[in-house]
N, C-alpha and C positions, 0 to 999 in steps of 0.2 A: 504494500500499498503507500509505501515510501515513495516508490516510482511513480504510482498513481499520483499521488501528490505534488509531485515534481513536474510531472505533464501538466497538471491543472495550472502551476504556478506559471509554467512557460506559456501556455495558451493566453491565460490573463494577461499576460504582459504584452503577447502579440496582438491581443485585442483591444479591449477598452480598460483593462483592468478588473479587479474584482476583489473579493473577500473568502479567503479558505478556512472554513471551520474545523479545527482538528479537536475531536473526542466528542463528537454529535453525529448521532446515527441518523441514516437516510431516513426522509418522511414516509417511504414507502415501508419501511420495517418496523416504525414504532411512531406514536405521537406524543405531542406535550411534552410533559416533563420526563417519559418514559426515555427519551431520546438522549439525555444528559449521561455520560459515561466518565466523562472526565479524561485526565491524562496519566492518572497513576498506574495504569494496567499496563503502559508500556511506554515510559519515559526515555527509552534507548531509541524509539524510533523518531521522536522528536529531534533528538542529539542528531540522529544520522540525516533528517531531512535539512537541519541547519547547516551541517558541513556540505551537503549535496548542492545547496544553494550557491555556496561560493566555489566550488571545485567542478561542478557537472554542469552548470549552464553556461553558454557562449553566446555572446558576452555575459557577465555577470548583472543581474537585474540590479538596479539602483533603486532607494528608496523603499525597500521592504519594511515593513512594519509588524513587530511581532508583540500582538496585544494579549497578555494571559487575564482571564475573565474569571473573578471568584465566584462560585456555585455552589448550590448543594444538589448532589447527584440523586439520581432516581433510587439507589438504596440509602439515601439519609446521610451519608457521609458528605464532608465539606473536600472541594477539590478544585481545578480549575478547567476551563476549556481555554484554548488557543486560536485568536483570531489572527490569521496571516493577510494583511493588508497588502495587496499588490497593486502598485499603480500602472497605468498605461505607459509604456515606455516607448521612449524616441527612437529605439534601436529594435533590431530583428534577432530575437534570442531562439538558440536551438538547445537540445540537450545532448551530451555526450553521448555519441556512438546509439542515440535514440530520436533522431529527428527533430523535425521543427512543427510545433502544434500551433493550432487556431481554437478558439472558445465557440461552441455553437449555442442553442439556448439550454442545453441541460446534458452537455457531454464535449469531449474535446475530439479534434480530427487532425490527423497528420496532414501537412500543408504538401501540396506537389511543388516542383521546382519552379514552374512559372508562377505559382501563388506566390512564393519566397521571393522572386525577383520583383514580382508587382508591389509586395509590400515594402519590399527595401527601397524602389522607387516612391511610393507614397510617404514613408517616414523620412526620406531625405537621406538615407543611408548612402545610396548612390544617385547620382544625376545625371541626366541625357547631356549635361553642358561638358561633361568631362570625357565624353567619348570622342574618339578621332575621327575626323570626316576626311574624305578626299579632295579637298579643294587646294588649288595652288596657292602658295604663299604670295605670289604678287598680287593676287586678286585682294590680298589683305593691306597692302601697301598703300593705304588710301591718306587723304587729308585727315580722316580721324585716328589712324595710328601714329601720324607724323606729330600731331596735337599731343596723344598721349606719350610718345617716345620722348618728346621735349621736354614735358611735365616729368617723366620718371628721371630724365638727365642720361637717356641712352645716347652716348656720342660714337659709338662705333658697334661693329659686328651687323650681320644681317638679320633681318627680322625673322628667320627660322631659329636662329640662334636665341634670339633675345626672347622670343615666346617660348621656347623651351627651356630657358632659365627661370621665367616665371610661372612655369606649370601650365601654358597655355600651348604647348606641343608636346606630343609623344614619340619616341620612337618606335617604330612599327617596321619589322621586317630590315632592320638597318637603315630606314629612311625616315626622315623626321615628317610627321603631319600635324596640321594644326587640330586641336580639339574644337567641339561644336561652339564652346564661350568665346574663343577668339573670332571665329567668323561672326558671331553675333555682334560683339564688340565694336570690330573693325571694317566688316565689308559693307560695300556700298548698298549692296542689294541681300543680303543674307537670307531672306524668304526666298529668293529664286535659287539661290545657290544650295539651299537645304531642300529645294524640293525633292531632289533625287534621293532623299532620305525618307521620303513619304511624312515630312514634318512642316509646319508653317513657323511664320516669325514676323506676322505684319500686325497691324493695328487695325480694326475696321469701326469706323464711326456713323452712327445712324441718329438723325434728328427726327422726332415724330412730333406730330401734332397733336395735341391732348394729352390724357393720362394713361393710354396704354396702346398695345400693338392691336390693331383693327385687322380682324382677317377679313381677306376677300381679293376680288381681283387686282383693285387698285389698293395698293399700301398708303397707309397716313404718314407719310414722309413727308418733311417740308421741303427738302432736295435730295438729289442722290446721295447714296452712301459714299463716305471718303475713307480711302486706304492711305494709311500712314507706314510707309516702308524706312528703310535705312537701317543703320547701325543703331544698336540700343541706346547710346547716349542722344542720338538724333530723334530716335522714335517717340523718347519722353518728351524731348524740347518740342517738336513738332506736335506732338499728340496734345499736349497741355496748352499750347497757343493755340491751336484750331480750337478745342473744346472753349476756352476762355472768350475767344472772339465769337464764336456762336452763343455763348450767352450774354456777352453784350450787346448783341445786335438782335437777339432772338426774344423780342417783346411780343407775348401773345395775350389773346383775351381768355380770359378765366370764365367758369360757367356764371359769375356774378355779374360778366360784362367790363370788370376794370382790368388793365393791363397788369400782367404779372412780371416782377423784375426779380431775374436771378441773381442772388446775393450770396452764394458760396464763399467763404474765405478762399484766396488764391492758392494759399498754401496748402490748403486740404486739397483741392483739386491736383495739384501738382506731386502730392504725397501719394494719392492714390494711383494716378498714373505712372508713378516709378515704383511703387508696390506690383502692380499689374505685371510690369515688364519684367521686373528684376525676379519675381519669385512664382512666375508662370513655369508649367510643366511643359519643358519644351520636346517632351516625346512626342506630344499630342499633335494630330493634324488638324489643328484649329488656330483662328486667329483670336486674339482677345477683341472683345466688341464692347465698344460704349454706346450706350443708349441714351440720349436725352427726350426727357419728357417735358412737359409744363412744370411739373411739381416735384420733379426729382431727376438724378441722374445714376444710372447702372452701369458699373464697371464690371465686366465677366472675363475672368482669367482660367484658362485651361487648366486643371490640375486642383486637387484638394488642397486643403492645409497640410503643410509638412509637419513631422515631429508630433507632438502632442496639443499642437495649436488646435482650438476649437473657435467656433463662433462665440463661445461664451465667454473664454478666457481670453481673447486676442489683447483685450484692453489691459491685462494684467500678466500675462505669460512671458511679457517679453519678445526678442525676436529669435528666429530660427530660421535661417537662410538655407531656402532648398536649391539655389546655386551660389554657392560661396564663391567660386572663380569670378562669376560677373559681379558681385556686389564687392568682394574686396578690390578688384581691378577697377572699376568703375568710379570708386572714389577718389581714385588718383588721377584723375582728368583733371584739367584746369575747370573751376566752376561746376563741380560734381554736382549730380541731380539729388544724390543721396550722402548724407552723413555716415551712415551704418554704425549709429548708437543705438540700435534698438529702441528709440524713442519716437519713432513716426506715428504710429498708432496713437499712442496716448497724445501726441501734439495735435491730431486730427479731432480726436475726443474734446480738447480743450477748447480748441477754435471753433468747433460748431456750438459749443455750449457760450462760449463768448459771444457768438453772434446771435444767441438766441434761438438757434436751430437744435432739431433733433439730433442727437448723435449718429454719428454712422452706423449703419446695421450691415452686419457680416452674417453671410450665410455659404453653405455648400450644396450643389447638386451632384449627388451620387447616383445619378442614373446613367444609361450608355456613354454620355459624354461629360465626365466629372468637372466641376469649375467653381471656384469660388466666386461670389458676387458680393459686392460692396454696394449699397444704396446711399445716396446722399440725399437729403429731404430739402427742399427750398421751402418748406413752411415753418413758421415760427412754434417752437416748442411752447404750448401753454404752460403757465407755471403751475398751474392745479394739478398736472400731470405727476408733478414731483409727490403730491400729497396721495394722490392714486397709486402710484407706485409702491411706496411706503405701505399704504393700506393694504395692497394685495400680498406685500412680504409678509406682512404681520398676520393676516386671516384667510388669505387663499382665494379663489375667485371672486369677483365683483358683480354685483347687480344693479340695475339700474336704481334701485332704491336706497343702495349703498352710496352711489355717486350724488345722490339727491341730498343725502343727509352731510356728505363730506363737504360739497361746494354750496349747499342751502340754495339750490336751484329747484325748479318745479321738474316734474316726467319729463316732459316735452322737450325742454332744453337739455336736460341729461342726455335723453334719446340722440338729440343732434351732435353733442358732443361725443358720446360713443361711436356714432356712425362716422364722424370724421375721422376718429381715431383708428378706427378699423380699417377705413380706406388707406390710412398711412402706415398700417402694417402693427400699430400698437393701440391696444392690446388685441388680441385675437379672440375672435367670437365661438362661444360654444353654445350652440341652440339643440343640442341633442336630446335634452329635457324636455323639449316642447317651448314654444313662443314664450310663454308666462314665466318659464324657469330659464331663462337665457342668462347667461353669466359671460366673464369677461376675463381673460388670463393674460398675463405676463408672458411673451412668447417662450421662454425657457420652461414653462409649466405645461407646455403642449409639446406635442410630437412635430419635431421640423417640418416646415412646408414651406412653399414659393408658390405663389400666383404672379402671373404677368402683369397684374395691376399694381405691383410694386409691394405687396404684402409679405414680408419677411418675418420668419419665427426666431430669431435670434436677438440676443439682448447681452450686449457686452460688458454690461456693468453686473450681471450676476457673478457671484465669486465660484460658485461650486461647478457651473456649467452642467447640472444634473437636474431631474425632474425629482419631483416631491419623493416619488419612490426610489430608492438609490438601489435596493438590495434585490434586483431583479434576478431571474434565475439564470439570465448569462452572467452575473457578476457575483454570485456566491455559490460555493460547492460544500457538500458537506462531506468531510473523509474521517472515515473511523478507523483510521490506522488504531485509534485508541477509542473502543466502542463508544458512542453517546446518550444523551438525554436532555433535559432544562427545567429551568425554575426563576421565578420572581422577576426582576429586572431584566434577567439575561433572556428568560423567555419573550419578554415584549421587544428587545433589541433585535431579536433573531426571527421574531414573528411564529413562535411554535407554540 
């Protein structure tokens, strides 16, 4: 059973983390307090598991917490059970001579080689930017390269040698080849050069009339889509300038008949563009898409969040570079678009708050074409929303009557406020209990969802990034290395 526990620990780390309860019988074999057997029957198994977590997991899982919980066992004696809390890891873990595991709803499954590779890309353990590509070096000797070389003080040596020395070229079969990051950083048309690799590297900008994409034979575009190509630093500069120009001239009539003026902080626009270009997954055959609506901007970047970054913790988790070669070398340009200090997202939150706008909303699409989407709302954040957020944090789902009491407004006005917030993506409406029992939740209290009218289900201000029910079947396993049972406070904790 030590092997089974180690397998589960590995699976948790490779999935979304979880809690392993040692000394607790499986639900199918006992109920209630009869499940508590404690650790005393086999303390050697616990010692062996502790040892193997250090010697048999490759690489070792960091951040494990071993929590001993005192309890009264099924036989009336006092003892402990052990809760092993496993965080989601930014790495991919295997067991020595025993494979790589992932977690299903109630069991573990050994991963295939292709699944391990995919997870390694998703976690940022490996990146497409470091793969060599068959592109001649003379196509990289551009004005962009010359500006970079002058800034770095490269006064001698050819471009191939210089790129090799800074990790942007590799020796393949005795010859040097540039890696993908070098093509993206310096080529005039990286998208065209990388097309042979079945990948894309451009930015597409769409400016729509209204608040959503209208299906039909004639799209509701204000003008033809704009394609931004070029090296990474030029893409960031040109895409940011184009969007800011569109916002400066893009006055449109709102439903009320008044002209809407886009007033996003310029630093936020540039940071969102920079993040999309630097952190996108360059394996995927998709361009970055920027969609401008009357009430918001959406920036969609191919690939999921790397490492342990989630829509809920991105405001506090710091930086995790999917493409460290691009990020590290981009900051060496004169007037670099990125400072690479890990503070960009927090700056976006602060700037939007200072402008009395909703904070940026982050979410992931995990369907056939995975992507990260950032939404910047062009609508003022009502001060009462702070009170509503606090109320939901303390009490749970909000009803219309609750909003009436909080804001001291009548039912009709409360309904209008809630309708407007739902259209903006905060909060989410739950009418599964019928119209009379409709309630509203903060996005993190519901399942992730995305609707093309701009409703997103992420809240970067939530610290845990989890729903109220954190001990799901996927995240807790009962191992009876030391056979189990349950009582009192512990029974409540484990739901037994």
